[in-house]
C-alpha positions in Angstrom: 277.7 261.0 -35.5 275.4 264.1 -35.5 276.9 267.5 -35.9 277.1 269.6 -32.7 278.1 273.1 -32.0 278.6 275.3 -28.9 275.7 277.7 -28.4 275.8 280.7 -26.0 272.6 282.2 -24.7 272.5 286.0 -25.3 270.4 286.6 -22.2 272.3 284.7 -19.4 275.6 283.9 -21.3 275.4 280.2 -20.5 277.0 277.9 -23.1 275.3 274.7 -24.3 276.4 271.9 -26.6 273.7 271.5 -29.3 273.4 268.5 -31.5 271.6 268.8 -34.9 268.4 266.7 -35.2 267.9 264.2 -38.0 264.8 264.1 -40.2 263.8 261.3 -42.6 263.9 262.2 -46.3 261.3 260.7 -48.6 264.1 258.5 -50.0 264.6 257.0 -46.5 268.0 258.6 -45.8 268.2 260.8 -42.6 269.2 264.4 -43.2 270.3 267.0 -40.7 270.6 270.8 -41.0 274.2 272.0 -41.4 275.0 274.2 -38.3 277.1 277.3 -38.4 279.8 277.0 -35.7 280.8 280.7 -36.2 277.3 282.0 -36.0 275.6 283.6 -33.0 272.4 282.3 -31.5 269.4 284.7 -31.2 266.4 284.7 -28.9 263.1 283.6 -30.5 260.8 286.4 -29.5 258.4 287.1 -32.4 257.4 284.0 -34.3 256.1 283.7 -37.8 255.5 280.6 -39.9 258.3 281.4 -42.4 260.8 281.9 -39.6 259.9 278.5 -38.1 261.0 276.4 -41.1 264.1 275.9 -43.2 264.8 274.0 -46.3 267.1 271.0 -45.9 268.5 269.3 -48.9 269.2 265.5 -48.9 272.7 264.8 -50.3 271.6 261.3 -51.3 268.6 262.2 -53.7 268.8 266.0 -53.9 265.3 266.6 -52.5 264.5 269.7 -50.5 262.4 269.1 -47.4 260.9 271.7 -45.1 261.8 271.1 -41.5 261.7 273.1 -38.2 264.5 275.6 -37.6 266.9 274.3 -35.0 266.1 275.6 -31.5 267.3 275.1 -28.0 265.7 276.0 -24.7 268.0 277.6 -22.1 267.3 277.1 -18.4 266.9 280.9 -18.0 263.7 280.6 -20.1 265.1 281.9 -23.4 264.4 280.0 -26.6 267.5 280.1 -28.8 267.5 279.9 -32.6 270.6 277.9 -33.4 272.5 279.4 -36.5 272.6 277.2 -39.6 274.8 277.4 -42.6 272.6 279.1 -45.2 272.7 279.9 -48.8 270.3 282.3 -50.6 268.1 280.7 -53.3 265.2 282.5 -54.9 264.8 284.8 -51.9 264.6 281.9 -49.5 267.4 280.5 -47.3 268.4 276.9 -47.6 270.5 274.6 -45.4 272.4 271.7 -46.9 271.6 268.3 -45.3 274.1 265.6 -44.6 273.5 261.9 -44.0 274.0 260.5 -40.6 273.1 257.7 -38.3 270.1 258.4 -36.1 268.4 256.6 -33.3 264.7 256.3 -34.2 261.6 254.7 -32.6 260.7 251.3 -34.0 259.5 251.8 -37.6 255.9 250.9 -38.6 255.7 248.3 -41.2 254.2 249.6 -44.5 253.0 248.0 -47.7 255.7 247.1 -50.2 255.1 250.3 -52.2 256.3 252.4 -49.3 259.2 252.3 -47.0 258.7 251.9 -43.2 257.4 255.0 -41.5 260.0 256.8 -39.4 258.3 258.9 -36.7 259.4 262.2 -35.1 259.2 262.1 -31.3 256.7 264.6 -29.9 257.8 266.9 -27.1 256.1 270.2 -28.1 253.2 271.4 -30.1 255.6 272.2 -32.9 256.8 268.6 -32.9 253.2 267.5 -33.4 252.9 269.5 -36.5 256.2 268.2 -37.8 255.1 264.6 -37.0 251.9 265.1 -39.0 253.8 266.6 -41.9 256.2 263.7 -41.9 253.4 261.2 -41.9 251.6 263.0 -44.8 254.8 262.9 -46.8 255.1 259.2 -46.1 251.5 258.7 -47.4 252.6 260.4 -50.6 251.2 263.9 -50.3 253.3 266.7 -51.8 253.7 270.5 -51.4 253.0 270.4 -47.7 252.6 274.0 -46.3 250.7 276.1 -43.8 247.0 276.2 -44.6 245.6 279.5 -45.9 242.9 279.6 -43.2 243.7 279.3 -39.5 241.4 276.7 -37.8 239.5 277.6 -34.6 241.6 275.0 -32.8 245.1 273.8 -33.4 247.2 274.3 -36.6 246.2 273.9 -40.2 248.5 272.4 -42.8 247.8 271.7 -46.4 249.1 269.5 -49.2 248.0 269.0 -52.8 244.5 267.8 -52.6 244.3 267.7 -48.8 243.6 269.9 -45.8 244.8 268.7 -42.4 244.3 269.9 -38.9 246.7 269.2 -36.0 245.4 269.7 -32.5 248.2 269.6 -29.9 246.1 270.6 -27.0 245.2 268.3 -24.0 241.5 268.5 -24.7 239.8 265.9 -27.0 238.7 267.3 -30.3 235.1 268.3 -30.3 232.2 267.9 -32.7 232.6 271.5 -33.8 236.3 271.1 -34.5 235.6 268.2 -36.9 232.7 270.0 -38.6 234.7 273.2 -39.0 237.6 271.3 -40.7 235.1 269.5 -43.0 233.3 272.7 -44.0 236.6 274.5 -44.7 237.7 271.5 -46.9 234.4 271.6 -48.7 234.8 275.2 -49.6 238.3 274.4 -51.0 237.0 271.3 -52.8 239.6 269.1 -51.1 239.8 266.1 -48.8 240.6 266.5 -45.1 242.2 264.6 -42.2 242.4 265.4 -38.4 245.3 264.7 -36.1 244.8 265.0 -32.3 247.1 264.4 -29.3 244.2 264.0 -26.8 241.7 262.0 -28.9 238.1 262.8 -29.8 234.8 263.3 -28.1 232.3 260.5 -28.8 230.0 262.7 -30.9 233.1 264.0 -32.9 234.0 260.5 -33.8 230.4 259.7 -34.9 230.2 262.9 -37.0 233.6 262.2 -38.6 232.3 258.9 -39.8 229.2 260.5 -41.3 231.2 263.3 -43.0 234.0 261.0 -44.2 236.9 262.6 -42.1 239.8 260.3 -41.2 240.8 260.7 -37.6 244.2 260.0 -36.1 245.6 260.2 -32.6 249.3 261.2 -32.4 251.1 259.2 -29.8 254.3 260.6 -28.2 256.6 258.7 -30.5 255.1 260.7 -33.3 253.3 257.7 -34.9 249.7 258.5 -36.0 247.2 255.8 -34.8 244.0 255.4 -36.9 240.9 256.0 -34.9 238.2 255.2 -37.5 237.9 253.0 -40.5 238.5 256.0 -42.9 241.9 256.5 -41.2 242.7 252.8 -41.5 242.1 253.0 -45.2 244.2 256.1 -45.7 247.0 254.5 -43.7 246.9 251.4 -45.9 246.5 253.0 -49.3 248.2 256.4 -48.9 247.6 259.4 -51.2 245.7 258.6 -54.4 
C-alpha cells in the first residue's frame, strides 16, 4: 500500500490524510517519495523550479529520478508542501524511493526494446510538465531539466539533444509558438518537440511539418498522442 501521513494546514489547522504518489522508474518499478511523519507542512507561497522537484531513488535499480515535490491543496485555498524524509547529498536534498503497488491507466504497448509506457494523470499544469518528462524518459532521453530559456508560452524543458515545450493552456498552440520553439532549438543546435493540451491551430500544424517539429497532444491520462507523422516516428523509434 502507498505510504500516507497526517498533514495539518498551518493556515486553518485542518488535518488531512495524504498518500504519497507513485512514479514509474526507467526500470519499470514504481517509486514513491518517503514522507516524514514527524515533519510540519508548509504553505507554498513563493515558487522556484528547484523547490518544485525532489530526487527520488529507486530501491530496485538505484536510479535517481527528478519528480514533483509532494503537495496537497487544502479547502481553505492554501497549497501545502508535504514534508519528505530528506538526506543531504552534494548540496541537494534527496528522498529515498520505495516500491509499491500503484493503480495506473492502461499502458501503451511499445516496441520490444522498450517497456510499456506508464502515464501520469494530468490534473494541473504541473502534471502536464511531469507527464511530458516521463514520456521523454520513456523515449530514452536523459538529463531532463528546465530549459535555459523561458518560452513565450508554456514551460520549456530540455534533455540531452532535445528542447521540448509543454503548453498546458486551454488555447491551441499557434504558428508563432511553433516557430519560436524551432528558432530557439536552432540556436542551440538541438532537436525540438512540442506538447499541447489543447491541440494546434491549422497553420501551426502545417508549419511544424515544414520545420520538422514533432507535435503531440497530451490527453488527461497523461499519454502523449502524436499529431503529425514526425511525432509518429519519434514515438515508434524513441531517442537516437
